[in-house]
C-alpha positions in Angstrom: 84.9 148.0 189.7 83.1 150.5 191.9 79.3 150.4 192.5 78.6 153.3 190.2 80.4 151.7 187.2 78.6 148.4 188.0 75.2 150.1 187.9 76.1 151.7 184.6 77.2 148.4 183.2 74.0 146.7 184.3 72.0 149.5 182.6 73.9 149.0 179.4 73.2 145.3 179.4 69.5 145.9 180.0 69.4 148.5 177.2 71.2 146.0 174.9 68.6 143.3 175.6 65.9 145.9 174.9 67.4 146.6 171.4 67.6 142.9 170.7 64.0 142.3 171.7 62.8 145.1 169.5 64.7 143.7 166.5 63.3 140.3 167.2 59.7 141.6 166.8 60.6 143.7 163.7 60.2 147.1 165.5 63.0 148.5 163.5 62.4 152.3 164.2 62.1 151.8 167.9 65.2 149.6 167.9 67.2 152.4 166.2 66.1 154.9 168.9 66.9 152.4 171.6 70.3 151.8 170.0 71.1 155.5 170.0 70.4 155.6 173.8 72.6 152.6 174.2 75.4 154.4 172.5 75.1 157.4 174.8 75.1 155.1 177.9 78.2 153.3 176.6 80.0 156.7 176.0 79.2 157.8 179.5 80.5 154.6 180.9 83.7 154.8 179.0 84.4 158.4 180.2 83.8 157.4 183.9 85.9 154.3 183.6 88.8 156.2 181.9 88.8 158.6 184.9 88.9 155.7 187.4 91.7 154.0 185.5 93.7 157.3 185.5 93.3 157.5 189.3 94.6 153.9 189.6 97.6 154.7 187.5 98.5 157.6 189.7 98.2 155.4 192.8 100.4 152.8 191.2 103.0 155.4 190.4 103.1 156.6 194.0 103.5 153.1 195.3 106.4 152.4 192.9 108.2 155.6 194.0 107.5 155.2 197.7 105.3 158.3 197.7 102.2 156.6 198.9 101.2 156.8 202.6 101.7 153.7 204.6 98.6 154.0 206.7 97.1 150.6 207.5 98.6 147.2 207.7 101.7 146.4 205.7 100.1 143.3 204.2 97.3 145.4 202.9 99.7 147.7 201.1 101.6 144.7 199.7 98.4 143.2 198.5 97.4 146.4 196.8 100.9 146.8 195.2 100.8 143.2 193.9 97.3 143.9 192.4 98.6 147.0 190.8 101.5 145.1 189.2 99.0 142.7 187.7 96.9 145.5 186.3 94.3 145.0 189.1 93.4 141.6 187.5 92.2 139.3 190.2 92.0 135.5 189.7 88.6 135.3 191.2 87.2 138.4 189.4 83.8 138.3 187.8 84.2 138.1 184.0 82.0 137.7 180.9 84.0 134.8 179.5 83.1 132.5 182.4 79.4 131.8 182.8 79.4 131.2 186.6 81.5 134.3 187.2 79.0 136.6 185.4 78.8 135.4 181.9 75.2 134.2 182.4 74.2 137.9 183.0 75.4 139.0 179.5 72.8 138.5 176.8 73.8 136.6 173.7 72.8 137.8 170.2 70.9 134.7 169.1 68.0 135.0 166.7 65.5 132.2 166.3 64.2 133.6 163.0 65.1 131.1 160.3 67.3 132.7 157.6 68.2 131.1 154.3 71.5 131.2 152.4 71.2 132.7 148.9 71.0 130.2 146.2 70.1 129.9 142.5 67.5 127.5 141.2 65.7 126.9 138.0 62.8 124.8 136.7 63.1 123.0 133.4 59.4 122.4 133.3 58.9 125.9 132.0 60.8 125.0 128.9 58.8 121.9 127.9 55.2 121.3 126.8 53.1 120.7 129.9 49.6 119.1 129.5 47.3 118.5 132.4 45.5 115.2 132.2 42.6 113.5 134.1 43.4 109.8 133.5 46.3 107.7 134.6 47.4 106.7 131.1 46.7 107.5 127.5 48.2 108.3 124.1 48.5 111.1 121.6 48.3 110.6 117.8 50.9 112.2 115.5 51.3 112.0 111.7 54.6 110.4 110.9 57.3 112.3 109.0 57.8 111.1 105.5 59.5 112.3 102.4 56.9 113.2 99.8 57.9 113.0 96.2 55.1 114.8 94.4 52.9 113.8 91.5 54.3 112.0 88.5 53.7 113.0 84.9 51.0 111.0 83.2 50.4 110.8 79.5 47.0 111.1 78.0 45.1 107.8 78.5 47.7 106.3 80.7 46.9 104.9 84.2 47.4 107.2 87.1 49.8 105.7 89.7 49.0 105.4 93.3 50.7 107.5 96.0 51.5 106.9 99.6 49.0 108.2 102.1 49.8 109.8 105.5 50.9 107.4 108.2 50.2 107.9 111.9 51.7 106.8 115.2 50.8 107.1 118.8 52.9 108.4 121.7 51.7 106.7 124.9 52.1 108.0 128.5 51.5 106.4 131.9 51.3 108.4 135.1 53.6 107.5 137.9 53.4 108.7 141.5 56.2 110.5 143.3 55.9 111.1 147.0 57.7 111.5 150.4 56.8 112.2 154.0 58.4 114.6 156.5 57.9 114.0 160.3 57.9 117.0 162.7 57.5 116.9 166.5 54.5 118.6 167.9 56.7 120.4 170.5 58.6 122.0 167.7 55.4 123.2 166.0 54.1 124.6 169.2 57.2 126.1 170.8 59.2 127.4 167.8 59.1 131.2 167.2 59.8 130.4 163.5 57.1 129.5 161.1 58.2 125.9 160.7 55.2 125.0 158.5 56.0 127.7 156.0 59.7 126.7 155.9 58.8 123.1 155.4 56.2 123.9 152.7 58.9 125.8 150.7 61.3 122.8 151.2 58.6 120.4 149.8 58.0 122.7 146.9 61.7 122.6 146.0 61.6 118.8 146.3 58.9 118.9 143.6 61.0 121.2 141.4 64.0 118.9 141.6 61.8 115.8 140.9 60.5 117.3 137.7 63.9 118.5 136.6 65.2 115.0 137.0 62.4 113.5 134.8 63.1 116.1 132.1 66.9 115.6 132.2 66.3 111.8 131.9 64.5 112.4 128.6 67.1 114.8 127.4 69.9 112.3 128.2 68.0 109.5 126.5 69.3 111.0 123.3 73.0 110.3 122.6 75.1 113.2 123.6 77.1 114.8 120.7 80.0 117.1 120.9 79.4 120.7 119.6 82.7 122.1 118.4 82.5 125.8 119.4 80.7 128.5 117.7 80.9 126.9 114.2 79.4 123.7 115.7 76.5 125.7 117.3 75.7 127.2 113.9 75.8 123.9 112.2 73.4 122.4 114.7 71.0 125.3 114.1 71.3 125.6 110.4 71.6 121.9 109.4 70.7 119.5 112.2 67.6 121.4 113.4 67.0 123.3 110.1 64.2 125.7 109.3 61.6 123.5 111.1 63.0 124.3 114.5 65.7 127.0 114.2 63.2 129.9 114.5 62.0 128.7 117.9 65.2 127.2 119.2 67.3 128.3 122.1 70.6 127.2 123.8 70.1 125.7 127.3 73.4 125.5 129.2 74.7 126.0 132.8 77.0 128.5 134.5 80.1 127.0 132.9 78.4 127.3 129.5 77.6 131.0 130.2 81.2 131.6 131.0 82.2 130.0 127.7 79.7 132.0 125.7 80.6 135.2 127.5 84.2 135.0 126.2 83.3 134.6 122.5 84.3 137.7 120.4 84.2 138.5 116.7 87.2 139.6 114.6 86.7 143.2 115.9 86.8 142.2 119.5 83.1 142.6 120.1 81.5 140.2 122.5 78.9 137.9 120.8 76.8 137.4 123.9 74.5 140.4 124.1 71.2 141.5 125.7 68.1 141.3 123.4 67.1 144.9 122.5 63.4 143.9 122.8 63.9 142.1 126.1 67.1 143.4 127.9 66.9 140.7 130.6 67.1 138.0 127.8 70.6 137.2 126.5 71.1 136.2 122.9 74.1 134.8 121.0 74.5 137.2 118.1 76.9 135.9 115.4 76.2 137.1 111.9 72.8 135.9 110.8 72.5 133.8 113.9 70.6 135.3 116.9 69.6 132.6 119.4 68.3 133.1 123.0 70.2 131.7 125.9 68.7 130.0 129.0 71.2 129.5 131.9 70.5 126.7 134.4 72.6 126.8 137.6 75.3 124.2 137.8 73.6 122.8 140.9 70.6 121.8 138.7 72.4 120.9 135.6 76.1 120.1 136.4 79.0 119.8 134.0 80.0 116.1 133.6 83.8 116.1 134.0 84.8 118.7 131.3 81.6 118.2 129.2 79.6 121.4 129.5 75.9 120.8 128.6 74.7 122.6 125.5 71.1 121.6 124.7 70.1 123.3 121.5 66.6 123.3 120.1 62.9 123.7 121.0 62.1 121.6 124.1 58.4 122.5 123.8 58.3 120.5 120.6 60.8 117.9 121.9 59.4 116.9 125.3 55.9 116.5 126.7 55.1 116.5 130.4 51.8 115.1 131.5 50.6 116.4 134.8 47.9 114.2 136.4 47.7 116.1 139.6 49.8 119.0 140.8 51.7 118.7 144.1 49.4 118.1 147.0 50.4 118.3 150.7 48.6 116.8 153.6 49.3 116.9 157.3 48.2 114.4 160.0 49.0 113.9 163.7 47.4 110.4 163.7 48.8 108.8 160.6 51.3 105.9 160.6 53.7 104.5 158.1 55.6 101.3 158.7 56.8 101.3 162.3 56.4 105.0 162.6 53.2 106.1 164.3 52.6 109.9 164.5 49.9 109.6 167.2 52.0 107.4 169.5 55.2 109.5 169.0 53.3 112.8 169.3 54.4 114.1 165.9 52.9 115.5 162.8 53.5 113.9 159.4 53.5 116.1 156.3 53.0 114.0 153.1 53.6 115.3 149.6 52.4 113.5 146.5 52.5 114.4 142.8 51.6 112.3 139.7 53.1 112.8 136.3 54.9 111.4 133.3 57.5 112.8 130.9 58.0 111.5 127.4 60.1 112.3 124.3 57.6 114.0 121.9 59.9 114.7 119.0 63.6 113.7 119.1 64.4 115.9 116.0 63.4 119.1 117.8 66.6 119.3 119.9 70.2 118.2 120.2 71.6 116.9 123.4 75.0 118.5 122.9 78.1 119.4 125.0 81.2 121.5 124.6 84.5 120.4 126.0 85.6 122.9 128.6 89.2 124.0 129.1 
């Protein structure tokens, strides 16, 4: 490669680095302008190199036909001819693929900005009854369900019989603590271009979501799972098992597999039964005759299918489950704390500690059905 081409190539590499640096600091408009200039420089380089390559091809042709002048030493001509036969590729040539031979001069497209893969998450706590509390344990009083029989007919002068009075019961809760710590080196906090604290805080927040989901699912699964036999089974759960006490406020809670099942149901005219709610288009409802029930879809990652049993929780979880929140998630950081054999001060690290205190109980087992549909 001649000196001019090398200078042009150096300029292209410098311009490429400039574009990457502008992108790294989010100067998008300036980066676009710099990229346009980079393209012009690349086009110019390609034109000049094409001309040089054409000249080399002409020389090779002359050598092959004996038309080239033999001025100079014979070994020099032979060396040139051998180089031509090999496409002017030299074993000791500088090249990008080998770092010592020039690869170190080519900038790599490495971004230190932390990116996240797209994922789907959901919080079950939005579906249950959440009550903030200020003590570590307590109880709530409820009137028991009982079948009342009404008054009896009493003849004139006869004794009036006694009737049963309301009975009460208490649901007790006791707060438990859930926590974890996360060590981070002080060098990483000081030297990283990425906002490590922000990334870690979001990570801790997701740990909290998963913890609460597990507590709620444990309460749901404390009820014996029953098979729901298709659309007819769904209607029976709503009309009979839940009845008019809970049907008006009930919904179906299922996962991605359950959504796929519901999305294939059609009526006898071929119309799909899963439709958007006209009042709230983003809300899906199962519309089958007189039955119109909202659907909540939880990602498979948060509520997986057990073998071929697709979860179909039907009912009103705000009536069925109560979540007591003693203290919302709190995060504390310390560079001097220690835990067990780990000493943050001695090891020059920062400990991030997350704590939340809560309890989850079954409020009314009749308010929902822990069901499943057998998938295909």
